[in-house]
C-alpha positions in Angstrom: -167.5 -16.1 -144.7 -167.5 -15.9 -148.5 -168.3 -12.3 -149.5 -167.4 -11.5 -153.3 -171.1 -12.6 -155.6 -171.6 -14.2 -158.5 -169.1 -12.1 -160.7 -165.4 -11.9 -161.3 -164.9 -10.7 -158.3 -166.5 -13.5 -156.6 -163.8 -16.2 -158.5 -161.0 -14.1 -157.5 -162.2 -14.2 -153.9 -162.4 -17.8 -154.1 -159.4 -18.4 -155.5 -157.4 -16.3 -153.0 -159.5 -17.7 -150.3 -158.1 -21.8 -150.9 -154.8 -20.1 -151.8 -154.5 -18.4 -148.4 -155.7 -20.5 -146.8 -153.4 -23.5 -147.5 -150.4 -21.0 -147.0 -152.3 -20.3 -143.4 -152.7 -23.8 -142.7 -150.4 -25.0 -139.3 -146.8 -25.7 -140.4 -147.2 -24.6 -144.5 -144.3 -24.0 -145.9 -144.0 -25.4 -149.6 -141.2 -24.2 -151.6 -144.1 -23.9 -154.6 -147.7 -22.9 -155.7 -148.8 -22.8 -158.8 -152.2 -21.7 -160.2 -153.6 -22.0 -163.5 -156.6 -20.7 -164.9 -157.7 -22.7 -167.3 -159.1 -21.5 -170.3 -162.5 -23.1 -169.5 -163.0 -21.2 -166.3 -161.2 -24.0 -164.0 -158.9 -23.2 -161.5 -156.0 -25.2 -160.2 -153.7 -25.1 -157.0 -150.8 -27.1 -156.5 -148.5 -27.3 -153.6 -145.4 -28.8 -154.0 -142.3 -29.4 -151.7 -141.0 -28.3 -149.0 -143.6 -28.5 -145.7 -147.0 -29.4 -146.8 -150.1 -28.0 -144.4 -150.4 -30.1 -141.1 -153.7 -31.3 -141.8 -155.2 -34.5 -141.9 -155.5 -35.8 -145.7 -159.2 -36.6 -145.0 -160.0 -33.3 -144.1 -159.1 -32.2 -148.1 -161.7 -35.0 -149.6 -163.9 -34.6 -146.7 -167.7 -33.7 -148.1 -168.7 -30.3 -147.4 -172.3 -30.6 -148.0 -173.0 -28.5 -144.9 -170.3 -25.0 -144.4 -169.4 -25.5 -140.8 -167.6 -21.8 -139.6 -165.3 -24.1 -137.6 -163.9 -26.1 -140.6 -160.1 -25.7 -140.5 -160.4 -26.0 -144.3 -163.2 -23.0 -144.6 -162.2 -21.6 -147.7 -162.2 -25.1 -149.5 -165.5 -26.1 -148.1 -167.2 -22.7 -149.7 -164.8 -23.2 -153.2 -166.2 -26.9 -153.1 -170.0 -25.5 -152.5 -169.8 -22.8 -155.4 -167.8 -25.4 -157.7 -169.5 -28.5 -160.0 -167.3 -30.2 -159.9 -164.2 -30.0 -157.7 -161.2 -32.4 -157.2 -159.1 -32.7 -154.6 -156.2 -34.5 -154.1 -153.3 -35.3 -151.7 -150.5 -37.5 -151.5 -148.1 -37.6 -148.8 -146.7 -40.9 -147.3 -146.4 -42.7 -149.7 -150.3 -42.6 -150.4 -152.8 -40.8 -152.6 -156.3 -39.4 -151.2 -158.4 -38.2 -154.1 -162.3 -37.5 -154.6 -164.5 -35.4 -157.2 -167.3 -33.3 -155.7 -170.6 -31.6 -157.5 -172.0 -28.7 -155.6 -170.0 -29.4 -151.8 -171.1 -33.2 -152.2 -169.5 -36.3 -153.3 -169.2 -36.9 -156.6 -167.8 -39.8 -156.3 -165.9 -42.3 -154.2 -162.9 -41.7 -151.9 -159.9 -43.2 -153.6 -157.0 -44.3 -151.7 -153.8 -45.8 -153.3 -150.2 -46.2 -152.8 -147.7 -44.1 -154.9 -143.8 -43.1 -154.9 -145.0 -39.6 -155.6 -143.3 -36.9 -154.2 -145.4 -35.0 -151.3 -148.9 -32.8 -153.5 -152.0 -30.6 -153.1 -153.6 -30.2 -156.0 -157.1 -28.5 -156.0 -158.9 -28.4 -159.4 -162.2 -26.5 -159.9 -164.9 -25.2 -161.9 -167.2 -22.5 -160.9 -170.7 -23.9 -160.7 -172.4 -22.6 -164.2 -175.3 -22.5 -162.1 -174.7 -20.4 -160.2 -171.4 -18.0 -162.3 -172.1 -16.8 -165.8 -169.9 -19.8 -168.0 -167.8 -16.7 -169.4 -166.7 -15.1 -166.5 -162.8 -15.6 -165.9 -160.8 -14.6 -162.4 -158.6 -12.6 -164.7 -154.8 -13.1 -165.0 -153.9 -9.8 -164.3 -156.2 -9.4 -161.1 -155.0 -12.9 -160.0 -151.0 -11.9 -160.5 -151.5 -8.5 -158.3 -152.5 -10.5 -155.2 -150.3 -13.3 -155.8 -147.5 -11.0 -155.8 -148.9 -9.5 -152.3 -148.9 -12.9 -151.3 -145.0 -13.8 -152.7 -144.0 -10.5 -150.6 -145.2 -11.9 -147.0 -144.1 -15.5 -148.1 -140.3 -15.0 -149.0 -140.2 -19.0 -148.8 -142.4 -19.6 -151.7 -142.1 -19.5 -155.5 -146.0 -18.7 -157.0 -146.6 -19.0 -160.7 -149.3 -18.3 -162.2 -150.1 -19.6 -165.5 -153.2 -18.9 -167.7 -153.7 -21.4 -170.3 -155.9 -19.0 -172.7 -153.3 -17.1 -174.1 -149.9 -18.8 -172.5 -149.1 -16.0 -170.1 -146.8 -17.3 -167.1 -145.8 -15.2 -164.0 -143.5 -16.1 -161.2 -143.1 -14.0 -157.9 -140.6 -15.0 -155.7 -138.9 -12.3 -153.1 -136.7 -14.4 -151.0 -136.4 -10.7 -148.4 -139.9 -10.2 -148.5 -140.9 -6.2 -148.9 -137.5 -5.6 -149.6 -137.5 -7.3 -152.5 -140.7 -6.0 -153.8 -139.9 -2.6 -152.7 -136.8 -3.0 -155.4 -138.8 -4.2 -157.9 -141.4 -1.5 -157.9 -138.9 1.3 -157.2 -136.1 -0.4 -159.5 -134.6 2.7 -160.3 -133.2 3.5 -157.2 -131.5 0.2 -157.7 -129.7 0.6 -160.9 -128.4 3.7 -160.7 -130.7 5.7 -162.6 -130.9 8.8 -160.3 -126.9 8.6 -160.8 -126.7 8.5 -156.7 -126.0 5.1 -154.1 -129.4 3.8 -153.6 -130.9 4.9 -150.2 -133.1 2.3 -148.6 -134.3 1.8 -145.3 -136.0 -1.2 -143.2 -138.0 -0.6 -140.0 -139.1 -3.6 -138.0 -140.8 -4.0 -134.1 -142.9 -7.0 -133.0 -144.6 -7.1 -130.1 -146.3 -10.6 -129.5 -148.1 -11.4 -132.1 -149.0 -8.4 -133.5 -145.6 -6.1 -135.4 -145.1 -3.6 -138.0 -142.7 -3.7 -140.8 -141.6 -0.3 -143.7 -139.3 0.0 -146.4 -138.5 3.1 -146.9 -136.8 3.7 -150.5 -135.3 8.0 -151.5 -137.0 8.4 -154.8 -135.9 11.7 -156.5 -138.8 13.8 -157.8 -142.1 13.8 -156.8 -144.9 13.1 -154.0 -144.9 10.5 -151.5 -146.1 6.7 -152.4 -147.2 4.2 -150.0 -147.8 0.4 -150.1 -149.6 -0.3 -147.6 -151.1 -3.8 -145.9 -152.9 -4.6 -143.1 -152.8 -8.7 -142.2 -151.0 -9.4 -146.0 -153.6 -7.3 -147.8 -153.3 -4.4 -149.6 -155.2 -1.7 -148.0 -155.5 2.5 -149.3 -152.7 4.7 -148.3 -154.7 5.9 -146.0 -155.8 5.0 -142.1 -154.2 5.3 -138.4 -150.9 3.5 -139.6 -150.3 6.3 -142.3 -150.8 9.0 -139.1 -148.5 7.0 -137.3 -146.0 7.2 -140.0 -146.1 10.4 -140.9 -146.3 11.9 -137.1 -143.2 9.2 -136.6 -141.0 10.8 -140.0 -141.8 14.0 -138.9 -139.9 13.1 -135.0 -137.2 12.0 -136.7 -136.5 14.4 -139.4 -136.5 16.9 -136.5 -133.8 15.5 -134.8 -131.7 15.6 -138.1 -129.1 19.0 -138.0 -129.7 21.0 -141.6 -126.2 20.1 -142.6 -126.1 17.1 -140.6 -123.9 14.3 -142.9 -126.1 11.7 -144.3 -128.9 13.6 -143.6 -131.8 13.0 -145.4 -134.3 15.4 -144.9 -132.3 18.2 -145.9 -135.2 20.5 -146.5 -136.8 22.5 -143.5 -139.6 20.4 -142.1 -142.0 23.5 -141.7 -142.1 24.0 -145.2 -142.2 20.5 -146.8 -143.2 17.1 -146.4 -140.6 14.9 -145.0 -142.3 12.5 -146.7 -141.7 13.3 -150.1 -139.5 12.0 -152.3 -139.7 8.5 -150.5 -141.4 5.4 -151.9 -142.9 3.2 -148.1 -144.1 0.0 -147.7 -145.9 0.0 -144.5 -147.2 -3.1 -143.2 -148.7 -4.1 -140.1 -150.0 -7.3 -138.5 -153.1 -7.1 -136.1 -154.9 -9.8 -134.0 -158.3 -7.4 -134.5 -158.0 -4.9 -137.1 -160.5 -2.3 -137.1 -161.2 -0.7 -140.4 -164.0 2.2 -140.8 -167.0 1.7 -143.6 -168.1 -1.2 -145.0 -165.3 -2.1 -147.5 -163.1 -2.8 -144.9 -159.8 -0.8 -146.7 -158.9 1.8 -144.4 -157.5 0.9 -140.9 -159.0 2.6 -137.7 -157.9 2.6 -134.3 -155.1 4.1 -132.0 -153.5 0.9 -132.1 -151.8 0.9 -135.5 -150.6 4.8 -135.0 -149.2 3.9 -132.2 -147.3 1.2 -133.5 -145.8 2.3 -136.7 -145.1 5.4 -135.0 -142.6 3.6 -132.3 -141.2 1.5 -134.4 -140.2 4.8 -137.1 -138.9 6.9 -134.5 -136.6 4.4 -132.9 -135.3 2.2 -135.5 -135.3 5.1 -138.5 -132.4 7.6 -137.1 -130.0 4.4 -136.6 -131.1 2.5 -140.0 -130.6 6.2 -142.1 -127.0 6.6 -140.0 -125.8 3.2 -140.7 -126.6 2.8 -144.1 -125.2 5.9 -144.4 -121.6 5.0 -142.9 -121.8 1.5 -144.5 -122.1 3.1 -148.3 
């Protein structure tokens, strides 16, 4: 389903849909993902190296004049329907498949040829000027922000964003996932700015296909900062997963004696928020997430609250003590 309208948000929704769909395809684990924002509004997505999506090449160059919700490449079909033109190219197993589309309908013949080029998937499209203002652009900084989040959940992939209009380029690669992202966001805690060894704790809990992860970074001074993600998408720092975080940390804080070595909760919990002076990156992966309201960025339901609370209660005390002992 396409939700984004025909403004700048719509352009970003199309691009995000194509990239996330390719990365979510069975077996996909490319080494590089490169997005180029053309100065004429064209967008190009390339996957190279590693393991390409286990989708037949013909599916990438199929006619998408009708949108089928069960299409394994639904976002690509939507992009094709909203673009004029869209060019799809796949290189695999010594062959190259390529085709051009306009408004979802083939605008040229299917090209199949032999090649010695390395594996590649390239989708290059221009938003249909009959639907989108020709002067609209997806927005380099917005695309970079979303790509940074994607990189945190695809640690084996290096992402590059190029902006042709001004020559800017950004690279994102977080080999330790959320931990790498936390290191970037709270670089002062890592480089000794606070004249103390950094206190970083990482908790993870998986139950079948659902999971929770949290990275805590001690940050002297200031209130709690939470970066919250649900199924890889950033959400507001609110919702039942945050309730679970607060409940879990409060339980853990109560287990530490005031004078216990390595106690990060040196203050009296009843007089101060035990989450104060922390930056927390919190991620939950749910099969059927529930949200409040129409914009779907505040998580609801008991499941995330319980999952996060148990993760914190079961793992944070040992992580704190281990880090203190190792340090």
